[in-house]
C-alpha positions in Angstrom: 6.2 -20.5 -13.9 7.9 -23.5 -12.4 6.6 -24.9 -9.1 8.9 -26.3 -6.4 8.7 -29.1 -3.9 8.9 -27.3 -0.5 8.2 -29.1 2.8 4.5 -29.2 3.8 5.1 -27.6 7.2 5.9 -24.4 5.4 2.3 -24.3 3.9 -0.9 -23.4 5.8 -4.6 -24.3 5.9 -5.7 -20.7 5.5 -3.1 -18.5 3.7 -2.1 -21.2 1.2 -5.7 -21.7 0.3 -6.4 -17.9 -0.1 -3.3 -17.7 -2.4 -4.6 -20.7 -4.5 -7.9 -19.2 -4.8 -6.5 -15.8 -6.0 -4.3 -17.6 -8.4 -7.3 -19.2 -10.0 -9.4 -15.9 -10.1 -6.5 -13.8 -11.2 -4.0 -15.8 -13.2 -2.4 -12.8 -14.8 -1.9 -11.1 -11.5 -3.6 -7.8 -12.6 -5.7 -7.4 -9.5 -3.8 -5.9 -6.5 -6.8 -5.6 -4.2 -6.5 -7.6 -1.0 -8.6 -10.6 0.1 -10.9 -9.8 3.1 -11.3 -12.5 5.7 -14.2 -11.4 7.7 -14.4 -13.1 11.2 -17.0 -10.7 12.6 -15.3 -8.7 15.4 -12.0 -8.9 13.5 -11.4 -8.5 9.9 -8.1 -9.2 8.0 -7.0 -7.6 4.7 -4.6 -10.2 3.1 -2.2 -8.9 0.5 -2.6 -10.1 -3.0 1.0 -11.1 -3.2 3.4 -11.9 -0.3 5.5 -14.7 1.1 7.8 -17.2 -0.7 8.7 -16.0 -4.1 10.2 -18.1 -6.9 13.8 -17.6 -5.8 13.0 -18.5 -2.1 11.1 -21.6 -3.2 14.0 -22.6 -5.4 16.5 -22.2 -2.6 14.4 -24.1 -0.1 13.8 -27.0 -2.5 17.6 -27.2 -3.2 18.6 -27.0 0.5 16.3 -29.9 1.5 17.4 -31.8 -1.6 21.1 -31.5 -0.4 20.1 -32.9 3.0 18.2 -35.8 1.5 20.9 -36.7 -1.1 23.9 -36.5 1.4 23.0 -38.3 4.6 26.6 -39.2 5.4 28.2 -35.9 4.5 28.8 -32.6 6.3 26.5 -30.0 4.9 27.2 -26.3 5.2 25.3 -23.1 4.3 27.6 -20.3 3.2 25.4 -18.0 5.3 21.8 -17.7 6.1 20.0 -19.3 3.0 17.3 -16.7 3.2 16.5 -14.0 5.8 14.0 -16.1 7.8 14.7 -17.5 11.3 12.2 -20.3 11.0 13.7 -21.7 7.8 17.3 -21.2 8.9 16.6 -22.7 12.4 15.0 -25.9 10.8 18.0 -26.4 8.6 20.3 -26.0 11.7 18.1 -28.7 13.4 18.7 -31.1 10.5 22.5 -30.8 11.0 23.3 -28.0 8.4 26.0 -25.6 9.7 26.7 -21.9 8.8 30.1 -20.9 7.6 29.4 -17.1 8.1 26.8 -14.8 9.5 25.0 -12.3 7.3 27.7 -9.6 7.8 30.3 -12.0 6.4 31.9 -12.8 9.8 33.5 -16.3 9.8 31.8 -18.9 12.0 33.6 -21.9 10.8 37.0 -21.3 8.9 37.2 -22.5 5.4 40.4 -24.2 6.3 38.2 -26.8 8.1 36.4 -27.8 4.9 37.3 -30.7 2.6 36.4 -31.6 -0.9 34.0 -34.2 0.5 31.9 -31.4 2.2 28.6 -30.0 0.7 28.4 -26.2 0.6 25.1 -24.6 -0.3 25.2 -21.1 -1.8 22.4 -18.9 -0.5 19.6 -17.3 -2.6 21.5 -13.9 -2.5 24.5 -15.6 -4.3 28.1 -15.0 -3.1 31.2 -13.1 -4.4 33.6 -14.5 -7.0 36.3 -14.4 -4.3 34.4 -16.9 -2.1 33.5 -19.0 -5.1 37.1 -19.2 -5.9 38.0 -20.2 -2.4 35.5 -23.0 -2.4 36.7 -24.2 -5.9 40.4 -24.3 -4.7 39.4 -26.5 -1.8 37.7 -28.8 -4.3 34.1 -28.3 -3.4 31.5 -28.5 -6.3 30.0 -24.9 -6.0 27.4 -25.3 -8.6 25.6 -28.4 -7.4 23.7 -26.8 -4.6 23.9 -23.2 -5.7 20.4 -21.6 -4.8 21.3 -18.1 -6.2 18.0 -16.5 -7.2 17.7 -16.4 -11.2 16.5 -12.8 -10.9 19.8 -11.9 -9.0 21.7 -13.7 -11.8 19.7 -11.6 -14.3 21.2 -8.4 -12.6 24.6 -9.9 -12.9 24.1 -10.4 -16.6 22.9 -6.9 -17.0 26.0 -5.5 -15.3 28.1 -7.5 -17.7 26.3 -6.1 -20.7 26.7 -2.6 -19.2 30.4 -3.1 -19.0 30.6 -4.5 -22.6 28.9 -1.2 -23.6 31.4 0.9 -21.8 29.0 2.2 -19.1 29.9 2.6 -15.4 27.6 0.8 -13.0 25.6 2.5 -10.2 24.1 -0.2 -7.9 21.1 0.8 -5.8 21.6 -1.3 -2.7 22.9 -1.7 0.8 26.6 -2.0 0.7 26.8 -4.5 3.6 24.0 -6.8 2.2 25.0 -10.2 0.8 23.3 -9.7 -2.4 24.9 -6.3 -3.1 28.4 -7.7 -2.2 27.8 -10.5 -4.7 26.6 -8.2 -7.5 29.3 -5.7 -6.7 32.1 -8.4 -7.1 30.9 -9.2 -10.6 30.1 -5.7 -11.7 33.5 -4.5 -10.8 35.0 -7.2 -13.1 33.0 -5.6 -15.9 33.1 -1.9 -15.4 33.8 0.9 -12.7 31.1 0.4 -10.1 29.7 2.4 -7.2 26.9 1.7 -4.7 24.3 4.2 -3.7 22.0 3.4 -0.7 19.1 5.7 -1.4 17.9 8.8 -3.3 19.8 11.0 -1.0 23.2 9.4 -1.9 22.1 9.5 -5.5 21.5 13.2 -5.4 24.9 13.7 -3.9 26.4 11.7 -6.7 24.4 13.5 -9.2 25.5 16.9 -7.9 29.1 15.7 -8.1 28.5 15.0 -11.8 27.2 18.5 -12.4 30.3 19.9 -10.5 28.4 21.1 -7.5 30.1 18.7 -5.0 33.8 18.6 -4.3 36.0 15.4 -4.6 36.7 15.3 -1.0 32.9 15.2 -0.2 32.5 12.3 -2.7 35.2 10.3 -1.0 33.8 11.0 2.4 30.3 9.6 1.5 31.3 6.8 -0.8 34.4 5.5 1.0 34.4 1.7 0.6 31.5 1.8 -1.9 33.3 1.9 -5.2 35.5 -0.4 -7.3 39.3 -0.3 -7.2 40.8 2.5 -9.3 37.4 4.2 -9.6 38.0 7.7 -11.1 34.9 9.8 -10.3 36.0 12.5 -12.7 36.3 10.1 -15.6 34.1 7.2 -14.7 30.7 9.0 -14.4 30.4 10.1 -18.0 28.4 7.1 -19.0 26.2 5.3 -16.3 23.6 2.6 -16.1 21.6 1.8 -12.8 21.1 -1.8 -11.5 19.8 -2.8 -8.1 19.8 -5.1 -5.1 16.5 -7.0 -6.0 15.0 -6.6 -2.5 15.1 -2.8 -2.5 12.0 -0.7 -3.1 11.3 -0.9 -6.8 9.8 2.6 -6.9 13.1 4.0 -5.3 15.2 2.2 -7.8 13.1 3.7 -10.6 13.3 7.1 -9.0 17.1 6.9 -8.8 17.4 5.7 -12.5 15.1 8.6 -13.6 17.1 11.0 -11.6 20.5 10.0 -13.2 18.6 10.1 -16.6 17.7 13.7 -15.9 21.2 14.5 -14.7 22.7 13.4 -17.9 20.1 15.4 -19.9 21.1 18.5 -17.9 24.8 18.0 -18.4 24.8 16.7 -22.0 21.4 17.6 -23.5 18.5 15.3 -24.5 20.0 14.5 -27.9 23.1 13.0 -26.3 21.3 10.9 -23.6 21.9 7.4 -25.1 25.7 8.3 -25.1 25.6 8.8 -21.3 22.7 6.8 -19.8 21.7 3.2 -20.2 18.0 2.2 -19.6 18.1 -0.8 -17.3 14.5 -1.1 -16.0 14.5 -4.9 -16.7 16.7 -5.6 -13.6 13.7 -5.0 -11.2 12.7 -8.3 -9.5 9.1 -9.2 -10.4 8.4 -10.7 -6.9 9.6 -7.6 -5.0 7.7 -5.4 -7.4 4.5 -7.4 -7.0 4.7 -7.5 -3.3 5.2 -3.8 -3.1 2.3 -3.2 -5.5 0.2 -5.4 -3.4 1.1 -3.3 -0.3 -0.1 -0.3 -2.1 -3.3 -2.1 -2.7 -3.5 -2.9 1.0 -3.0 0.7 2.0 -6.1 1.8 0.0 -8.2 -0.1 2.7 -9.5 1.7 5.8 -7.6 -0.4 8.3 -6.7 0.2 12.0 -3.2 -1.3 11.9 -0.9 -3.3 9.9 1.1 -6.5 10.9 4.1 -7.4 8.8 5.7 -10.8 9.4 9.2 -11.7 8.5 12.9 -11.8 9.5 14.2 -8.8 11.2 17.2 -8.8 8.8 15.1 -9.1 5.7 15.5 -6.1 3.4 12.4 -6.7 1.4 10.2 -7.1 4.5 11.6 -3.8 6.1 10.6 -2.0 2.8 7.0 -3.3 3.2 7.1 -2.1 6.8 8.3 1.3 5.6 5.4 1.7 3.2 2.8 0.7 5.8 4.2 3.0 8.4 3.6 6.0 6.1 -0.2 5.4 6.7 -1.0 3.6 9.9 0.4 2.0 13.0 2.6 -0.9 11.9 4.0 -3.9 13.9 6.9 -5.8 12.4 7.1 -9.2 14.0 9.0 -12.4 13.2 6.3 -14.9 14.5 3.1 -15.3 16.5 5.2 -15.7 19.7 5.8 -11.9 19.6 2.1 -11.3 20.4 1.7 -11.9 24.2 -2.0 -11.1 24.4 -4.7 -9.0 23.0 -3.1 -6.0 24.7 0.7 -6.7 24.4 3.0 -7.1 21.4 6.7 -7.2 21.0 7.8 -5.7 17.6 10.9 -4.5 15.8 12.1 -1.0 14.9 14.1 -1.7 11.8 15.5 1.7 11.6 17.1 1.7 15.1 17.6 -2.0 15.2 15.8 -2.4 18.5 12.8 -4.4 19.9 9.8 -2.4 21.1 6.9 -3.3 23.5 3.7 -1.9 22.9 0.5 -2.0 25.0 -3.1 -1.8 23.7 -2.1 -2.5 20.1 -5.5 -3.8 19.2 -8.1 -1.0 19.5 -11.3 -1.4 21.5 -14.0 -1.2 18.9 -16.8 -3.3 17.4 -14.8 -4.5 14.4 -11.0 -4.3 14.2 -9.5 -4.1 10.7 -6.0 -5.5 10.3 -3.7 -5.5 7.3 -1.7 -8.7 7.3 1.3 -9.4 4.9 4.8 -10.7 5.0 8.3 -10.6 3.3 9.2 -12.8 0.4 11.1 -15.2 2.8 8.4 -15.8 5.3 6.6 -19.1 5.2 2.8 -19.0 4.9 2.6 -21.2 8.0 4.0 -18.4 10.1 1.5 -15.8 8.8 -1.2 -18.4 9.5 -0.1 -18.8 13.1 -0.2 -15.0 13.5 -3.7 -14.9 12.0 -5.0 -17.8 14.3 -3.5 -16.2 17.4 -5.3 -12.9 16.9 -8.5 -14.7 16.1 -8.2 -16.5 19.4 -8.5 -13.1 21.2 -12.0 -12.7 19.9 -14.4 -15.4 21.4 -17.2 -14.4 19.0 -15.2 -14.7 16.0 -16.6 -16.9 13.2 -15.1 -20.4 12.5 -12.1 -20.3 10.1 -13.6 -23.0 7.9 -16.9 -21.0 7.7 -15.0 -17.9 6.5 -12.9 -19.7 4.0 -16.0 -21.6 2.6 -17.9 -18.2 2.2 -15.0 -16.8 0.4 -15.1 -19.7 -2.0 -18.7 -19.2 -2.6 -18.2 -15.5 -3.1 
């Protein structure tokens, strides 16, 4: 797979080295067991896969390239390039401006743009409507388009589903930039509808089976289906695609659910006439990160620390998985850790910050799961690790631990 030129300050002396070692020892990415960094009184279980994925590295390389190649031009990001505050703040410091926030609210009106300006499309992609607006202004949209190739693959799948006369069910968050971008394309190809989770999928499935009334359908899915969508006609043939940062297991569960719904309604022999197999829209990086999280959770740890942007969908799903087993602290950076006793962390379900005391247990050896989302720099994870180590005066030297890992 292609490697990208990202700034050195996003790399780290510990995490990046661990990743490189695992890449050499497990080139086919078959081993999802974590790397253990044993510092004596504190031990870290480092996920096999986490941090910058292919799409994020591509986006970062493109953004910094745009800055380097256009020193005398105004440079804008359509919205946050990726959901990580460190990356976005560094771009802002370099003079890049945001046109919109992640909800799509205008910060700088498009009317202020000129054909001479540079606009960077974020990794999530954007809607066809926004692309057309930029094109009308005279801005070359494709030059600095950082849309993830795996997102574009989902778009192509939706086009193929439309060509084959299937309606499209999108597993995603209707207010997420990526889902908006995908929906804008899928609705051009076929009737489209968005389901957030298995609960909404089951309601839609029960409607297909005639167990849910039309008014209930409209109540739940208001604003989540394409123009002129006819639920009584457009759910005869369906295929499932997804927002690539959603839980892969949940997308698979939803797809399998609709497959079974069509078998119940039309019979197994008629399945291909009513359901399309779309498993190839799952993002490899999201899937690997989630599999690596399952590998982490097999360890007997005291707590988990997940690092990433609070508006990062893929990071929140990793938090969700960890919370099912053990105390989990979702933080954006090392600055959230005040001391060995205190930590400020984020409750992604209620969208609020929490303050916890005695988050590190008093015991001879503290075992910590440490991972991050796909948009989090290794350097940020490194800072978290180093800060926690600083709370243990008897901890082994970092170089010593890494050297022993190499020898092992």
